[in-house]
Backbone of each chain as ProteinMPNN parsed JSONL, in Angstrom:
{"seq_chain_A": "MQATDTQWSQTEQEVAKAAFDKAYEREINALAKEVHKIADGITQLDDIWVLHDFLSARRHDIDGKYDYRYSVLVFVFARLLKEGWLNLEELEGLAPDKLKKVSALSRM", "coords_chain_A": {"N_chain_A": [[-32.66, -28.89, 4.787], [-29.264, -29.115, 4.462], [-26.921, -27.215, 6.639], [-24.314, -26.766, 5.424], [-25.083, -26.729, 2.883], [-26.529, -24.264, 2.433], [-27.23, -21.374, 0.702], [-26.218, -18.151, 0.102], [-26.774, -14.889, -0.383], [-26.017, -11.874, -2.523], [-26.382, -9.405, -0.943], [-26.577, -10.574, 1.653], [-24.62, -11.614, 1.959], [-22.991, -9.394, 2.462], [-24.441, -8.408, 4.879], [-23.611, -10.378, 6.466], [-20.696, -10.374, 6.609], [-20.242, -7.703, 8.107], [-21.478, -7.874, 10.093], [-20.028, -10.036, 11.631], [-17.61, -8.645, 11.475], [-18.048, -6.688, 13.105], [-19.067, -7.793, 15.068], [-16.064, -9.222, 16.07], [-14.707, -6.648, 16.388], [-15.811, -5.831, 18.841], [-15.39, -7.523, 20.631], [-12.919, -7.772, 20.562], [-11.962, -5.313, 21.34], [-13.28, -5.43, 24.074], [-11.477, -7.235, 25.19], [-8.989, -6.001, 24.872], [-9.398, -4.113, 27.092], [-9.604, -5.685, 29.182], [-7.03, -6.962, 29.235], [-5.239, -4.324, 29.761], [-6.323, -4.014, 32.262], [-5.063, -6.313, 33.752], [-2.627, -6.174, 33.203], [-2.151, -3.613, 34.541], [-2.137, -4.57, 37.033], [-0.104, -6.046, 37.665], [2.011, -7.277, 40.159], [3.639, -9.336, 41.091], [6.383, -11.427, 40.52], [5.626, -13.613, 38.684], [3.251, -12.592, 37.593], [3.383, -11.541, 35.095], [3.361, -13.874, 33.376], [1.009, -15.208, 33.915], [-0.587, -13.384, 32.608], [0.301, -13.73, 30.095], [-0.296, -16.653, 29.883], [-2.996, -16.015, 29.708], [-3.786, -14.551, 27.584], [-2.874, -16.337, 25.882], [-4.682, -18.331, 25.752], [-7.329, -16.812, 25.45], [-6.897, -16.133, 22.983], [-6.635, -18.402, 21.382], [-9.176, -19.35, 21.893], [-10.85, -17.212, 20.538], [-9.664, -17.357, 17.857], [-10.346, -19.665, 17.338], [-13.541, -19.285, 17.408], [-14.08, -17.343, 15.478], [-14.772, -17.849, 12.506], [-15.287, -17.776, 9.483], [-16.432, -18.862, 7.634], [-18.976, -19.755, 5.137], [-20.259, -22.278, 5.772], [-20.532, -22.716, 8.252], [-21.505, -20.695, 9.383], [-23.94, -19.702, 10.666], [-23.806, -21.202, 12.785], [-21.711, -19.875, 13.959], [-22.806, -17.242, 14.249], [-25.087, -17.849, 16.145], [-23.709, -18.26, 18.564], [-22.435, -15.721, 18.747], [-24.341, -14.125, 19.26], [-25.454, -15.322, 21.477], [-23.262, -15.196, 23.318], [-23.254, -12.453, 23.446], [-22.194, -10.249, 21.701], [-23.397, -9.785, 19.732], [-26.138, -8.248, 18.066], [-29.445, -9.571, 17.363], [-30.892, -7.955, 15.701], [-28.821, -6.844, 14.28], [-28.277, -8.534, 12.168], [-30.358, -8.516, 10.505], [-31.266, -8.583, 7.031], [-30.591, -10.941, 6.408], [-31.809, -13.87, 4.9], [-35.116, -15.124, 6.043], [-35.174, -17.804, 6.884], [-32.645, -18.24, 7.967], [-32.067, -16.71, 9.434], [-33.991, -17.262, 11.541], [-32.863, -19.643, 12.351], [-30.52, -19.202, 13.579], [-31.298, -17.413, 15.676], [-32.78, -19.582, 16.803], [-30.658, -21.382, 18.023], [-28.97, -20.2, 19.275], [-30.57, -19.812, 21.768], [-29.977, -22.152, 22.787]], "CA_chain_A": [[-31.421, -28.371, 3.938], [-28.069, -28.979, 5.473], [-26.037, -25.945, 6.568], [-23.192, -26.772, 4.196], [-26.005, -26.374, 1.15], [-26.945, -22.666, 2.605], [-26.587, -20.596, -0.404], [-25.95, -16.62, 0.845], [-27.136, -14.023, -1.733], [-24.933, -10.887, -1.998], [-26.75, -8.662, 0.132], [-26.655, -11.444, 3.015], [-22.732, -11.78, 2.382], [-22.674, -8.116, 3.186], [-24.82, -8.167, 5.887], [-22.893, -11.529, 7.22], [-19.615, -9.536, 6.872], [-20.457, -6.429, 8.343], [-21.941, -8.294, 11.518], [-18.919, -10.675, 11.946], [-16.495, -7.446, 11.729], [-18.396, -5.815, 14.298], [-18.517, -8.579, 16.904], [-14.957, -9.534, 16.449], [-14.156, -5.513, 17.103], [-16.47, -5.635, 20.121], [-14.867, -8.828, 21.34], [-11.074, -7.366, 20.665], [-12.003, -4.092, 22.25], [-13.431, -5.848, 25.367], [-10.024, -7.918, 25.607], [-8.02, -4.99, 25.144], [-9.685, -3.57, 28.512], [-8.996, -6.771, 30.418], [-5.314, -6.736, 29.375], [-5.118, -3.371, 30.438], [-6.473, -4.348, 33.8], [-4.277, -7.463, 34.349], [-1.007, -5.454, 33.037], [-1.963, -2.709, 35.818], [-2.307, -5.492, 38.321], [1.072, -7.114, 37.834], [2.931, -7.054, 41.01], [4.438, -10.453, 41.564], [7.145, -11.741, 39.19], [4.808, -14.634, 37.883], [1.918, -12.109, 37.015], [3.482, -11.737, 33.304], [3.196, -15.284, 32.756], [-0.41, -15.058, 33.914], [-1.277, -12.272, 31.544], [0.44, -14.634, 28.789], [-1.263, -17.476, 29.779], [-4.689, -15.676, 29.573], [-3.874, -14.142, 26.212], [-3.043, -17.675, 24.86], [-6.025, -19.112, 26.08], [-8.565, -16.022, 24.686], [-6.471, -16.194, 21.338], [-7.108, -19.908, 21.084], [-10.739, -19.383, 21.862], [-11.116, -16.181, 19.592], [-9.543, -17.951, 16.513], [-11.633, -20.803, 16.758], [-14.773, -18.793, 17.188], [-14.427, -16.211, 14.283], [-14.528, -18.983, 11.306], [-15.906, -17.075, 8.358], [-16.889, -20.248, 6.393], [-20.488, -19.81, 4.986], [-20.896, -23.436, 5.963], [-20.505, -22.516, 9.606], [-21.626, -18.971, 9.841], [-25.28, -19.629, 11.154], [-23.546, -21.642, 14.353], [-20.838, -18.549, 14.311], [-23.541, -15.973, 14.581], [-25.647, -18.254, 17.055], [-22.596, -18.193, 19.543], [-22.061, -14.683, 19.015], [-25.483, -13.528, 19.746], [-25.511, -16.317, 22.947], [-22.336, -14.251, 24.222], [-23.694, -10.83, 23.924], [-21.113, -9.83, 20.896], [-24.01, -9.507, 18.303], [-27.784, -8.757, 18.424], [-30.56, -10.641, 16.14], [-31.141, -6.977, 14.767], [-27.703, -6.466, 13.336], [-28.297, -9.518, 11.327], [-31.256, -8.071, 9.467], [-31.028, -8.861, 5.93], [-30.519, -12.287, 6.158], [-32.894, -14.78, 4.708], [-35.7, -15.365, 7.175], [-34.959, -19.276, 7.554], [-31.161, -18.384, 8.598], [-32.146, -15.69, 11.115], [-34.911, -18.288, 12.763], [-31.887, -21.262, 12.886], [-29.464, -18.514, 14.567], [-32.003, -17.141, 16.718], [-33.216, -20.952, 17.912], [-29.495, -21.926, 18.209], [-28.327, -18.847, 19.972], [-30.886, -20.256, 23.146], [-29.803, -23.476, 23.345]], "C_chain_A": [[-30.358, -28.429, 5.038], [-27.092, -27.524, 5.577], [-25.016, -25.686, 5.903], [-23.587, -26.433, 2.871], [-26.256, -25.082, 1.425], [-26.498, -22.021, 1.44], [-26.779, -18.89, 0.445], [-25.827, -15.7, -0.443], [-25.897, -12.809, -1.326], [-25.241, -10.11, -1.12], [-26.701, -9.637, 1.57], [-25.062, -11.775, 3.099], [-22.177, -10.527, 3.037], [-23.285, -7.827, 4.575], [-23.776, -9.003, 7.13], [-21.761, -10.76, 7.915], [-19.331, -8.745, 7.575], [-20.782, -6.927, 10.102], [-20.795, -9.048, 12.15], [-17.688, -10.095, 12.461], [-16.902, -6.712, 12.953], [-18.456, -6.51, 15.468], [-17.252, -8.987, 17.342], [-14.475, -7.671, 17.249], [-14.686, -5.356, 18.51], [-15.633, -6.656, 21.178], [-13.626, -8.221, 21.54], [-10.933, -6.426, 21.559], [-12.2, -4.601, 23.809], [-12.206, -6.43, 26.273], [-9.23, -7.067, 26.207], [-8.086, -4.236, 26.727], [-9.144, -4.351, 29.291], [-7.826, -6.631, 30.234], [-4.848, -5.502, 30.155], [-4.861, -3.786, 31.883], [-5.545, -5.237, 34.435], [-2.828, -6.753, 34.098], [-1.163, -4.36, 34.273], [-1.904, -3.125, 36.879], [-0.709, -6.27, 38.369], [1.908, -6.623, 38.867], [4.268, -7.996, 41.255], [5.153, -10.712, 39.936], [6.42, -12.724, 38.249], [3.603, -13.909, 37.095], [1.962, -12.156, 35.333], [3.095, -12.781, 33.162], [1.711, -15.492, 32.832], [-0.94, -14.758, 32.687], [-0.673, -13.281, 30.054], [-0.188, -15.683, 28.758], [-2.735, -17.341, 29.407], [-4.679, -15.253, 28.172], [-3.949, -15.424, 25.366], [-4.457, -18.038, 24.566], [-7.184, -18.026, 25.131], [-8.018, -16.052, 23.362], [-6.897, -17.68, 20.852], [-8.72, -20.124, 20.748], [-11.374, -18.617, 20.744], [-10.918, -16.716, 17.946], [-10.087, -19.003, 16.104], [-12.935, -20.35, 16.658], [-15.041, -18.003, 16.014], [-14.09, -17.32, 12.936], [-15.579, -18.339, 10.614], [-16.06, -18.11, 7.286], [-18.73, -19.702, 6.356], [-21.209, -21.164, 5.551], [-20.918, -23.376, 7.436], [-21.054, -21.384, 10.268], [-22.847, -18.86, 10.802], [-24.884, -19.927, 12.651], [-22.597, -20.061, 14.853], [-21.883, -17.623, 15.031], [-24.183, -16.382, 16.151], [-24.746, -17.792, 18.479], [-22.457, -16.937, 20.017], [-23.076, -14.06, 19.647], [-25.712, -13.859, 21.421], [-24.448, -15.146, 23.89], [-22.57, -12.8, 24.083], [-22.672, -9.85, 22.799], [-21.91, -9.211, 19.755], [-25.465, -9.195, 19.267], [-28.594, -8.955, 17.283], [-30.639, -9.275, 15.287], [-30.225, -6.409, 13.603], [-27.511, -7.973, 12.297], [-29.554, -9.385, 10.202], [-30.887, -8.017, 7.917], [-31.085, -9.948, 5.378], [-31.399, -12.911, 5.631], [-33.682, -15.712, 6.066], [-35.427, -16.998, 7.943], [-33.366, -19.263, 8.447], [-31.448, -17.603, 9.682], [-33.255, -16.554, 12.316], [-33.669, -19.222, 13.225], [-31.086, -20.333, 13.758], [-30.007, -18.34, 16.096], [-32.288, -18.603, 17.916], [-32.026, -21.516, 18.397], [-28.889, -21.219, 19.461], [-29.175, -19.573, 21.635], [-30.603, -21.453, 23.364], [-28.474, -23.681, 24.522]], "O_chain_A": [[-30.457, -27.969, 6.176], [-26.66, -26.933, 4.587], [-24.676, -24.52, 5.7], [-22.879, -26.008, 1.958], [-26.213, -24.472, 0.357], [-25.302, -22.126, 1.169], [-27.573, -18.746, 1.375], [-24.962, -15.789, -1.315], [-25.158, -12.76, -0.342], [-24.362, -9.956, -0.272], [-26.851, -8.999, 2.612], [-24.445, -12.114, 4.108], [-21.261, -10.472, 3.858], [-22.699, -7.079, 5.358], [-23.339, -8.566, 8.195], [-21.657, -10.494, 9.113], [-18.155, -8.743, 7.937], [-20.333, -6.349, 11.092], [-20.542, -8.694, 13.302], [-16.935, -10.518, 13.338], [-16.085, -6.191, 13.712], [-18.083, -6.138, 16.58], [-17.015, -9.163, 18.537], [-14.027, -7.537, 18.388], [-13.992, -4.752, 19.327], [-15.371, -6.412, 22.356], [-13.217, -8.125, 22.697], [-10.082, -6.454, 22.447], [-11.408, -4.245, 24.681], [-11.959, -6.26, 27.467], [-8.803, -7.052, 27.362], [-7.102, -3.884, 27.379], [-8.281, -3.982, 30.087], [-7.277, -6.062, 31.177], [-4.116, -5.648, 31.133], [-3.81, -3.894, 32.516], [-5.201, -5.008, 35.595], [-1.96, -6.895, 34.959], [-0.179, -4.283, 35.009], [-1.656, -2.382, 37.829], [-0.421, -7.053, 39.274], [2.56, -5.605, 38.636], [5.429, -7.666, 41.499], [4.782, -10.421, 38.799], [6.635, -12.621, 37.041], [3.039, -14.451, 36.145], [1.111, -12.56, 34.54], [2.016, -12.69, 32.576], [1.15, -15.945, 31.834], [-1.544, -15.485, 31.899], [-1.403, -13.404, 29.071], [-0.768, -15.934, 27.702], [-3.483, -18.207, 28.953], [-5.648, -15.625, 27.51], [-4.744, -15.638, 24.451], [-5.127, -18.039, 23.533], [-7.805, -18.513, 24.187], [-8.88, -15.978, 22.487], [-7.544, -17.825, 19.815], [-9.3, -20.728, 19.846], [-12.261, -19.117, 20.053], [-11.738, -16.552, 17.042], [-10.324, -19.348, 14.946], [-13.629, -20.939, 15.829], [-16.181, -17.978, 15.551], [-12.923, -17.398, 12.551], [-16.716, -18.326, 11.086], [-15.723, -17.944, 6.113], [-19.455, -19.388, 7.3], [-22.42, -21.227, 5.764], [-21.547, -24.343, 7.864], [-21.056, -21.171, 11.48], [-22.816, -18.004, 11.686], [-25.331, -19.281, 13.599], [-22.819, -19.373, 15.849], [-21.794, -17.316, 16.22], [-23.997, -15.679, 17.144], [-25.216, -17.018, 19.313], [-22.357, -16.693, 21.219], [-22.783, -13.396, 20.642], [-26.012, -13.073, 22.319], [-24.797, -14.466, 24.855], [-21.901, -12.03, 24.773], [-22.437, -8.697, 23.158], [-21.447, -8.383, 18.971], [-25.823, -9.551, 20.39], [-28.289, -8.405, 16.225], [-30.443, -9.442, 14.083], [-30.508, -5.835, 12.551], [-26.418, -8.231, 11.792], [-29.629, -10.094, 9.199], [-30.012, -7.185, 7.677], [-31.466, -10.165, 4.228], [-32.394, -12.286, 5.999], [-33.187, -16.573, 6.794], [-35.468, -17.276, 9.141], [-33.037, -20.06, 9.326], [-31.05, -17.881, 10.813], [-33.266, -16.457, 13.543], [-33.536, -19.501, 14.417], [-30.963, -20.79, 14.894], [-29.582, -18.763, 17.172], [-32.132, -18.712, 19.132], [-32.236, -22.28, 19.34], [-28.418, -21.775, 20.453], [-28.425, -19.817, 22.58], [-31.118, -21.896, 24.39], [-28.268, -24.781, 25.037]]}, "seq_chain_B": "MQATDTQWSQTEQEVAKAAFDKAYEREINALAKEVHKIADGITQLDDIWVLHDFLSARRHDIDGKYDYRYSVLVFVFARLLKEGWLNLEELEGLAPDKLKKVSALSRM", "coords_chain_B": {"N_chain_B": [[39.603, -28.612, 33.871], [36.126, -29.684, 33.062], [33.207, -27.678, 32.71], [30.978, -28.942, 33.607], [32.071, -30.676, 35.642], [32.635, -28.982, 37.631], [32.667, -27.972, 41.059], [30.648, -26.641, 43.529], [30.505, -24.912, 46.473], [28.993, -24.571, 49.6], [28.616, -21.651, 50.49], [28.87, -20.73, 47.895], [26.902, -21.532, 46.482], [24.85, -20.017, 47.749], [25.609, -17.47, 47.028], [24.963, -17.725, 44.245], [22.726, -18.486, 43.952], [21.259, -16.033, 45.009], [22.366, -14.168, 43.217], [21.046, -15.054, 40.845], [18.485, -14.863, 41.491], [18.269, -12.48, 41.395], [18.751, -10.98, 39.325], [17.007, -12.332, 37.453], [14.699, -11.217, 38.62], [15.195, -8.451, 38.171], [15.185, -8.654, 35.233], [12.374, -9.564, 34.773], [11.043, -7.137, 35.827], [11.701, -5.502, 34.161], [10.587, -6.129, 31.826], [8.053, -6.363, 32.508], [7.601, -3.502, 32.508], [7.924, -2.654, 29.544], [5.482, -4.295, 28.766], [3.49, -2.891, 29.978], [3.655, -0.742, 28.319], [3.266, -1.406, 25.855], [0.656, -2.249, 26.087], [-0.38, -0.142, 26.564], [-0.581, 1.701, 24.222], [-2.533, 0.192, 22.559], [-4.193, 0.303, 20.014], [-4.923, -0.787, 17.344], [-6.999, -3.537, 16.477], [-5.351, -5.716, 16.015], [-3.168, -5.437, 17.64], [-3.514, -6.288, 19.849], [-2.306, -9.118, 19.472], [0.0, -8.689, 18.654], [1.113, -7.86, 21.134], [0.67, -10.671, 22.409], [2.051, -12.465, 20.773], [4.588, -10.815, 21.009], [5.303, -11.8, 24.261], [5.063, -14.421, 23.996], [7.809, -14.74, 22.711], [9.284, -13.628, 24.518], [9.036, -15.316, 26.65], [10.016, -17.321, 25.893], [12.296, -17.128, 25.594], [13.671, -16.352, 28.13], [12.714, -18.291, 29.666], [14.393, -20.156, 28.51], [17.002, -19.136, 29.19], [17.257, -18.834, 31.775], [18.553, -21.184, 33.62], [18.996, -22.866, 36.146], [20.94, -25.123, 36.667], [23.877, -26.282, 38.132], [25.996, -27.162, 36.324], [25.752, -25.631, 33.968], [25.671, -22.929, 34.904], [28.11, -20.912, 34.962], [27.946, -20.149, 32.179], [25.462, -19.235, 32.321], [25.433, -16.779, 33.885], [27.509, -15.492, 32.869], [26.271, -14.714, 30.23], [24.203, -13.39, 31.673], [25.51, -11.13, 32.881], [26.667, -10.082, 30.476], [24.471, -9.034, 29.195], [23.536, -7.154, 31.078], [21.798, -7.726, 33.343], [23.098, -8.527, 35.458], [26.229, -7.363, 37.979], [29.295, -8.107, 38.259], [30.393, -7.98, 40.598], [28.478, -8.511, 42.078], [28.599, -11.258, 42.271], [30.509, -12.059, 43.828], [32.302, -14.242, 46.044], [32.03, -16.673, 44.501], [34.359, -18.748, 43.799], [37.46, -17.825, 42.769], [38.176, -18.872, 40.238], [35.906, -19.504, 38.975], [34.858, -16.475, 38.569], [36.599, -15.857, 36.91], [36.187, -17.296, 34.885], [33.5, -16.88, 33.942], [33.461, -13.981, 33.943], [35.349, -13.46, 31.667], [34.171, -15.196, 29.601], [31.697, -13.411, 29.386], [32.786, -11.399, 27.967], [32.714, -12.436, 25.223]], "CA_chain_B": [[38.455, -29.217, 34.108], [34.874, -29.185, 32.516], [32.275, -26.986, 33.355], [30.157, -30.173, 34.249], [32.608, -31.146, 36.746], [32.77, -27.892, 38.631], [31.962, -27.991, 42.17], [29.91, -25.265, 44.18], [30.64, -25.07, 47.593], [27.593, -23.927, 50.066], [28.698, -20.391, 49.924], [28.567, -20.575, 46.22], [25.623, -21.902, 46.242], [24.067, -19.085, 48.137], [25.97, -16.387, 46.245], [24.612, -17.899, 43.092], [21.057, -18.398, 43.78], [21.032, -14.817, 45.212], [22.563, -13.466, 42.382], [20.399, -15.662, 39.776], [17.102, -14.398, 41.557], [18.074, -11.26, 41.37], [18.899, -11.097, 37.596], [15.673, -12.687, 37.003], [13.509, -10.271, 38.988], [15.512, -7.331, 37.276], [14.621, -8.861, 34.078], [10.81, -9.634, 34.722], [10.61, -5.917, 36.289], [11.725, -4.528, 32.912], [9.464, -6.751, 31.016], [6.618, -5.784, 32.999], [7.199, -2.05, 31.758], [7.62, -2.623, 28.774], [4.238, -4.507, 28.834], [2.656, -1.723, 29.961], [3.78, 0.55, 27.609], [2.779, -1.839, 24.806], [-0.917, -2.024, 26.457], [-1.26, 1.267, 26.565], [-0.348, 1.662, 23.065], [-2.955, -0.552, 21.869], [-5.226, 1.064, 18.963], [-5.686, -1.429, 16.714], [-7.46, -4.535, 16.419], [-4.34, -6.573, 16.02], [-2.351, -4.994, 18.541], [-3.297, -7.272, 21.281], [-2.252, -10.312, 19.12], [0.997, -8.289, 18.774], [1.438, -8.436, 22.636], [0.879, -12.118, 22.949], [3.637, -12.713, 20.155], [5.878, -10.474, 21.813], [5.207, -12.095, 25.471], [5.51, -15.612, 23.797], [9.125, -14.929, 22.145], [10.014, -13.256, 25.484], [8.865, -16.066, 27.883], [11.07, -18.55, 25.419], [13.827, -16.456, 25.624], [13.463, -16.278, 29.497], [12.79, -19.851, 29.978], [15.784, -20.841, 28.348], [18.479, -18.266, 29.625], [17.246, -18.715, 33.579], [18.979, -22.513, 33.385], [19.586, -22.998, 37.363], [22.316, -26.14, 36.956], [25.656, -26.006, 38.052], [26.825, -27.17, 35.097], [26.045, -24.403, 33.014], [25.527, -21.785, 35.518], [28.896, -20.159, 34.602], [27.625, -19.544, 31.198], [24.114, -18.455, 32.364], [25.936, -15.743, 34.537], [28.048, -14.674, 31.732], [24.951, -13.905, 29.754], [23.144, -12.269, 32.456], [26.352, -9.808, 32.694], [26.584, -9.166, 29.244], [23.275, -8.193, 29.172], [23.556, -6.081, 32.181], [21.541, -7.943, 34.548], [23.975, -8.418, 36.851], [27.361, -6.924, 37.709], [30.1, -9.011, 38.322], [30.386, -7.531, 42.314], [26.938, -9.704, 42.584], [29.136, -12.648, 42.33], [31.822, -11.847, 44.979], [32.082, -15.024, 47.117], [32.269, -17.502, 43.857], [36.043, -19.203, 43.721], [38.154, -16.956, 41.669], [38.264, -19.519, 38.68], [34.687, -19.449, 38.429], [34.537, -15.359, 38.495], [37.305, -15.428, 35.653], [35.779, -17.744, 33.737], [32.391, -15.754, 34.118], [34.269, -12.574, 33.261], [36.089, -14.153, 30.368], [32.944, -15.5, 28.871], [30.992, -12.518, 29.348], [33.139, -10.117, 26.93], [32.858, -12.866, 24.089]], "C_chain_B": [[37.228, -28.543, 33.551], [34.005, -28.524, 33.324], [31.442, -27.957, 33.912], [30.835, -30.744, 35.344], [33.025, -29.989, 38.081], [32.157, -27.995, 39.987], [31.594, -26.642, 42.948], [29.891, -25.703, 45.807], [29.259, -24.242, 48.569], [27.532, -22.45, 50.024], [28.492, -20.272, 48.5], [27.517, -20.738, 46.025], [24.618, -20.785, 46.579], [24.285, -17.555, 47.334], [25.249, -16.544, 44.788], [23.399, -17.793, 42.916], [21.052, -16.859, 44.186], [20.878, -14.12, 44.139], [21.732, -14.027, 41.208], [18.89, -14.939, 40.072], [17.37, -12.97, 41.192], [18.345, -10.499, 39.9], [17.39, -11.201, 37.164], [14.48, -11.394, 37.6], [13.655, -8.877, 38.339], [14.679, -7.303, 35.676], [13.316, -8.682, 33.518], [10.297, -8.086, 34.632], [10.702, -5.224, 34.576], [10.766, -5.009, 31.987], [8.152, -6.274, 31.25], [6.266, -4.016, 32.533], [7.114, -2.063, 30.496], [6.152, -3.289, 28.279], [3.465, -3.681, 28.857], [2.671, -0.747, 28.87], [3.308, -0.149, 26.143], [1.147, -1.858, 24.951], [-1.576, -0.809, 26.456], [-1.063, 2.161, 25.324], [-1.536, 0.62, 21.962], [-3.756, 0.024, 21.312], [-5.617, 0.29, 17.955], [-5.825, -2.689, 16.958], [-6.142, -5.718, 16.618], [-3.32, -6.465, 16.901], [-2.188, -6.071, 19.446], [-2.517, -8.82, 20.904], [-0.51, -10.065, 19.065], [1.711, -8.341, 20.016], [1.547, -9.744, 22.638], [2.013, -12.359, 21.964], [4.783, -12.129, 20.908], [6.279, -11.307, 23.311], [5.616, -13.366, 24.863], [7.098, -15.779, 23.64], [9.77, -14.542, 23.461], [10.26, -14.171, 26.452], [9.922, -17.338, 27.375], [12.034, -18.394, 25.639], [14.507, -16.698, 27.065], [13.835, -17.553, 29.945], [13.996, -20.518, 29.984], [17.044, -20.257, 29.168], [18.083, -18.578, 31.203], [17.332, -20.168, 33.545], [19.667, -22.602, 35.078], [20.489, -24.1, 37.613], [23.328, -25.778, 36.797], [26.311, -26.193, 37.168], [26.745, -26.261, 34.305], [25.839, -23.461, 33.822], [26.71, -20.702, 35.247], [28.599, -19.346, 33.259], [26.392, -18.846, 31.076], [24.775, -16.899, 33.192], [26.784, -15.159, 33.669], [27.311, -14.067, 30.585], [24.367, -12.985, 30.21], [24.169, -11.08, 32.603], [26.63, -9.129, 31.554], [25.571, -8.452, 28.763], [22.853, -7.204, 29.789], [22.823, -6.369, 33.027], [21.984, -8.472, 35.673], [25.188, -7.93, 36.755], [28.426, -8.121, 38.292], [30.6, -8.829, 40.314], [29.251, -8.55, 42.715], [27.355, -10.799, 42.977], [30.507, -12.995, 43.443], [31.547, -13.045, 45.802], [32.007, -16.536, 46.093], [33.9, -17.78, 43.867], [36.495, -18.277, 42.035], [38.186, -17.412, 40.476], [37.151, -19.282, 38.056], [34.535, -17.971, 38.018], [35.459, -14.877, 37.151], [36.723, -15.811, 34.308], [34.019, -16.978, 33.265], [32.55, -14.324, 33.2], [34.467, -12.786, 31.818], [34.942, -14.009, 29.012], [32.121, -14.399, 28.576], [31.449, -11.264, 28.235], [33.191, -11.002, 25.737], [31.506, -12.438, 23.197]], "O_chain_B": [[37.087, -27.322, 33.479], [33.984, -28.721, 34.539], [31.144, -27.622, 35.058], [30.111, -31.39, 36.101], [33.571, -30.224, 39.159], [30.933, -28.122, 39.963], [32.341, -25.665, 42.89], [29.319, -26.706, 46.233], [28.651, -23.315, 48.034], [26.514, -21.926, 49.574], [27.681, -19.412, 48.156], [26.989, -19.963, 45.226], [23.654, -20.584, 45.842], [23.402, -16.73, 47.101], [24.968, -15.509, 44.184], [22.879, -17.181, 41.984], [20.645, -16.299, 43.168], [19.844, -13.525, 43.834], [21.748, -13.172, 40.323], [18.198, -14.513, 39.147], [16.463, -12.363, 40.622], [17.979, -9.342, 39.694], [16.735, -10.302, 36.637], [13.607, -10.858, 36.917], [12.69, -8.193, 38.0], [13.953, -6.462, 35.148], [12.968, -8.099, 32.491], [9.48, -7.686, 33.802], [9.814, -4.58, 34.018], [10.118, -4.178, 31.35], [7.332, -5.878, 30.421], [5.185, -3.468, 32.314], [6.141, -1.44, 30.072], [5.659, -2.718, 27.305], [2.67, -3.523, 27.931], [1.708, -0.027, 28.604], [2.971, 0.653, 25.272], [0.438, -1.51, 24.007], [-2.761, -0.48, 26.385], [-1.385, 3.345, 25.415], [-1.303, 0.413, 20.771], [-4.463, 0.579, 22.154], [-6.731, 0.566, 17.51], [-4.937, -3.219, 17.625], [-6.236, -6.542, 17.528], [-2.525, -7.402, 16.971], [-1.151, -6.647, 19.776], [-2.178, -9.588, 21.805], [0.25, -10.989, 19.354], [2.846, -8.818, 20.041], [2.685, -10.13, 22.904], [3.1, -12.461, 22.533], [5.735, -12.771, 21.351], [7.477, -11.47, 23.544], [6.779, -13.598, 25.195], [7.699, -16.68, 24.226], [10.859, -15.082, 23.655], [11.295, -14.148, 27.117], [10.492, -18.119, 28.137], [12.833, -19.291, 25.908], [15.649, -17.142, 27.189], [14.901, -17.898, 30.456], [14.556, -21.172, 30.864], [17.912, -20.959, 29.686], [19.101, -18.462, 31.884], [16.223, -20.69, 33.436], [20.875, -22.388, 35.178], [20.914, -24.162, 38.766], [23.837, -25.171, 35.855], [27.309, -25.492, 37.002], [27.816, -25.949, 33.785], [25.772, -22.545, 33.002], [26.328, -19.533, 35.299], [28.893, -18.156, 33.147], [26.11, -18.076, 30.158], [24.26, -15.871, 32.754], [26.735, -13.937, 33.804], [27.695, -13.031, 30.044], [23.994, -11.965, 29.63], [23.671, -9.965, 32.442], [26.815, -7.914, 31.479], [25.666, -7.45, 28.055], [22.006, -6.417, 29.368], [22.78, -5.49, 33.888], [21.346, -8.806, 36.672], [25.613, -7.887, 35.601], [27.882, -9.095, 38.812], [31.094, -9.729, 40.993], [29.327, -9.292, 43.695], [26.787, -11.434, 43.865], [31.179, -14.005, 43.645], [30.46, -12.979, 46.376], [31.927, -17.578, 46.743], [34.619, -16.785, 43.96], [36.066, -18.188, 40.885], [38.225, -16.613, 39.54], [37.106, -18.926, 36.879], [33.991, -17.944, 36.915], [35.219, -13.873, 36.481], [36.673, -15.238, 33.219], [33.721, -16.68, 32.109], [31.98, -13.856, 32.213], [33.764, -12.29, 30.938], [34.833, -13.269, 28.034], [31.75, -14.355, 27.403], [30.685, -10.413, 27.779], [33.821, -10.402, 24.867], [31.42, -12.764, 22.013]]}, "name": "protein", "num_of_chains": 2, "seq": "MQATDTQWSQTEQEVAKAAFDKAYEREINALAKEVHKIADGITQLDDIWVLHDFLSARRHDIDGKYDYRYSVLVFVFARLLKEGWLNLEELEGLAPDKLKKVSALSRMMQATDTQWSQTEQEVAKAAFDKAYEREINALAKEVHKIADGITQLDDIWVLHDFLSARRHDIDGKYDYRYSVLVFVFARLLKEGWLNLEELEGLAPDKLKKVSALSRM"}
């Protein structure tokens, strides 16, 4: 079965949405802490543009990563697992074949 | 005389560079304070992107404003005066015709 053909039940959609939002919240909260740290360390004139460059890069990365299309969600969850923003337990409720795929992809 | 034809003596160049750098330093230091304030106020997930948007806009504005070409420097100084990043006294040493022009433009 192609990932693009995967069907998501109502329950799966709810589990997926909650996990997706939780991961996003964790990552943004971690980013906010980093921003505070960088902002506190601004001493040189150009440091402010270092902060801007950092935020531009992180935004580009995060915008690309948090793609809530069911056709790619298995890959999104695998990446979030790999990066530590989600635990596999938080995806319980998804069909076993999806969980297996997410878990396998996250170890690649 | 066209602004583009204006000649700048060695002394004028030194005065201009010092004033230019001073204004930039003041503006960036003020910006750093604003950034600290915004960073401290981050409570919602999207606040971090508000900070990024703010920095993008300010960088665009500042990059355009601090243009150290002698052909446009009179206009640059007039704007910095108008915005309060420089005082006319800090431009002392420039030729009277330039000072007069900067002063007049700053009141427009």
